[in-house]
Structure formats: C-alpha cells, structure tokens
N, C-alpha and C positions, 0 to 999 in steps of 0.2 A: 504494500500500500504506500504509494508515493504521496507526500503531503503537499506537493506543489499545488497551490491554488485551493487547497481544502479549506472548508469553512469550519472554524472552531468557535464554539460557544463557551465562554467562561462565565458560569452562572454565579452572579452576586459577588459583592465585596471587591470593588475595583482598585482598592488601595492595597498596599503591602504585597503579598505573594500574588494576588490576582493581577495586579499591575505588571509584575515581573513576568508572569506567564504570558499575558497578552503581548508584551514587548518581544519576548523570545519567539513566539509563534509568528508574529507579524514581521519581525526582522528576517525570518527565514522564508518569507514569501507567502504566508498564509493569510487568509482573510479572517478577521477576528470580530466576533460580537462580544461586547463586554456589557454587563448589566449592573444596575445599582438601584437601590431604593430611592436614592437622592438624585433627582434629575439634573440638578445644577452641577453635579460632579462629572457627569458623563462627557460633556464637551471637552472639559479640561483633561480628563483621562485619555480620551481618544487622541487629542493633540499630542499628548506625551508618548503615545504608542506609535502610531503610524497612520498614513493616509488610508490604509486598508483596514482601518478599525471603525466599527459602527457601534454606537451606544444606544441601548434600549432600557427604559425604566422598567424595573421589575422588583416587586416585593414578594418574595417566595412564600411569605406567610399569608398572603391575601389571594383568594381564588380568582377574583375579578382581575387583578393585576396580571396573574399568570395567563388567563384566557386572552387578554388583550395582547400580551407579549407573543403568545403563540400565533395569534392572528396576524400580527405585524410581520414576524419573521417569515411566516408561510407565504405572505404576499410579496415580500421583498427578495426572498432567497429561495432557490429551487431545491437546494440540498443542504443538509447539516451533516457534517462528517465526524466531528468530535465534540463531545460534551465533557466539560471539566466542572465537576461539582465542587465549588469553592465557597458556597454560601455559609455564612457564619454569623451568629449573633455577636454584636460588638463586645469585645472583652471589657467587662466591668470588674475592676479589681475588688470592689467591695463584695461582689458575688463570688468571684474566683477564690478569694481567701477564706470563704466560709466553709465550715464543716457541714456534713449532711444535716445534723440536727438544727442548724441555724438557718437553713435555706427555706424560704417561704414557697408555698405552692405556686404563687404568681411568678416568682423569679424562675422557678423550675420550668413552668409551662411556657413562659416567654422564650426561653432558649430552645425548648423542644419544638416549638412551632416553627422556628427558623431552621435550626440545624438538622432536624430529623424530618418532620412532616413536610416542610417547605422543599427540602432537597428531594424527597420522595415524589412530590407532586411534579417537580420539574422533570425528573427522570422519566416518570410515567408518560408525560405528554410528549417529550422528545422521542421516546421509543415509538410512539404511535406514528411519528413522522418518518422515522428511519427504518422501520421494519422491512419495507419494500425496496429499500435502496441497496441493502447488502454492504458488507465490509465497512462497518462503522465502529467507533470506539467510544466508550464511556469511562471516564477516570474520576474516581471518588477520592477526596483528600481528607482523611481523618487525621488527628494528631496522635502521637504515640500514647498519651495517657488513655486514649480510647481503647487501646490494646492492653496496656500494662496496669492501668489504674494510676492513682496519684494521691498525694496527701491532701489535696484540695481540688476545687474546680469540678466537683462531681457532676453538675448539670451538663457542662460542656462535654465531659468524657462520656457520660451515659448516652447523650444524643448522638454523638459521632460514632460510638461503638457499633451501632447498627449498620454503619456503612459497609462493614465487612460482610454482613449477611446479605445486604442489598447487592453487593458485588457478586456474591455467589449465585444469588437467584437470577440476576441478569445473565450471567454466564451459562447457567443450566437451562434457563427458559428460552434464551434468544441466541444461543450458539448456533442453532440451526439456520439462523438468518445471517450468520457470520458477523454477529455483533460481539465484540470483545469487551471485557470489563476488567478494570484494574483498581486496586486500592493502593494508594501511595501514602503510607503513614509517616509523617514528617516529625522530626524532633524539634528542637528549639531553633527556629530559623530567624536570623536577624533581618527585619524588614523596616521600612520607614514608619510603620505603625508603632513600632517599639520606641521611636523617638518621642512619641506622645505619652510614654509611660509617666506616671506621677513623679517618679524620682529615679536617680541613678541607682539607688539601692534596689529598686525593683528589677532593673536589668541585671544587676549582679546576682540577685537571688535566682532569676530565671536561668542565668548561665550556670549556676552551681547546682541546679536541680538534676541535671543529667550526669551520668557517670564520667563523661569525657570532659566536663567542666568547660564547655564551649557553646557559643551560639554559632550555628552553621551559616556560612556565607551563602546568600541567596543564589548567587551565580552557579555555585556547585550543584545546588538542588535542581536548577533549571536545566543544566546540562544532562542530568539523569532523567528528568521528567520528559523533556522534549522528544527523545527518540521512541518513547513507548508506543505511540500510534503506528509507527512504521514496523514494529516487530511482526515477524511471521506468525500467523495464527497457529497456536499449538493446542494441545488438549488440556492444558492446565485450567483449573477453575478460576484461578486468580493469581496475581503476582503482588506480594506485599513487600514494600521496600521500607526498611527501617533506616533512616538516614541520621547518623550522628546523634542518637538519643534513644 
C-alpha cells in the first residue's frame, strides 16, 4: 500500500502529537484532514501543517457534530485511506492527580464520553465509508498507562484501555475487507502541550514516572508511526508498540 496521495484523517486534538502526525503525513505527500472541537484552531493548525491539510470541526462526544462531519467529508472527498484515532479529553491535572476514591462520576463520564465513546463513534462511521474501498488502515493511540495501569489518572487509563479491544475487533471483523488495525501505545512523549503544564515540577514528575526517566522526542515517535500504513498485510490481530515507557 503506497501512501502517495492517500487521505489521512487525524481525529481530534490538533495540538501536540496530533499536530506532529499531521505534519509528518503531509510532509510526505499525503492529504490530511485534521479535526478539532474548536473551530478557531483549525485554520491556524492547517497553516502550520501544509497546503494539503483541511480542517473540519468535530466534537466526538456530540452525535450531531459527528453526523455533520461525516456528511462534509463524504461530499468533499471520495476516499478515506487512514484513520488515526487521537481524540482525547484535555489533560486536567486536578483530575489526573486524583485517586479513584476522589474522582466524581461527572469527571469520570466526561472523559469516557470523549476518549472511549467518542472514538468508538468515529471509528464506526468511518468503517461504514471504507468497507467497500478495501486496503484501509485504522490506528488507535492509547497511552501506556492504559496497558500497565498507573498510580493516578484512572479515568484516562480506563477509557483508553478499551482501544486494545477495539483494535482486535476491527481486525477480526473487517480483515476480510483488508482493513488493518493497529494500537500504538505511547509512553511519555514531549509535545508542545506539555509547555502549558502548570509548572516545571510537573514535567519533571512526568519524566520520572517511566523506568527510563525520559520524555520521548516526538520526532522519534513519528518516524515509527508513519510507516505503519505501508506495512504488508499479515495475519496478526494487532501490533502494539511500547515506545520508551
């Protein structure tokens, strides 16, 4: 599967890793659709990426927003080749640092609505569009705490933990259509969103959370992520990459 001219949808969160993914794919000649809840961010982000980048407003937690998004991209584009599920509830340190017994049901459900239910909705609707096209790729991006657990941040980890199961179901149910599914479990990746951390102490704490005591360079992550859609279709159910954490 050559990626020349292939249309890549990066679902939600245009800052941080989402921005880096969009840049990497566009830099290599791919057409990129980037989405965001915040319409005012889209033009700025697209200008930062490339002329082959298009921005669409999408709030994955709202059904009407998703219906409108699907209608718009179906009208403007004939094919979708790659879906990258990067949707995520904004990191709120006051929630992240809480233990399970301190987390309210509202805080928990707000994160579940975006990270789990929203991502499922996007995947479901995109699959409907690509089933007849053949040779398509879906990449889910959970964090490593979703696999290993963590000392805090349970709502985020629980929501993203289901990405692994979603990846397996896509592979088993839609392999017959040559739709491949990957989970890429990232460690602590340094992105521009970390610059907005409340203090330098928070960055140091994040760095020391993993065994290697580092924050991974985003460029190294992108070099590993970008070739995935070109991989030859094999019989594996999924490929899990644990990067530096």
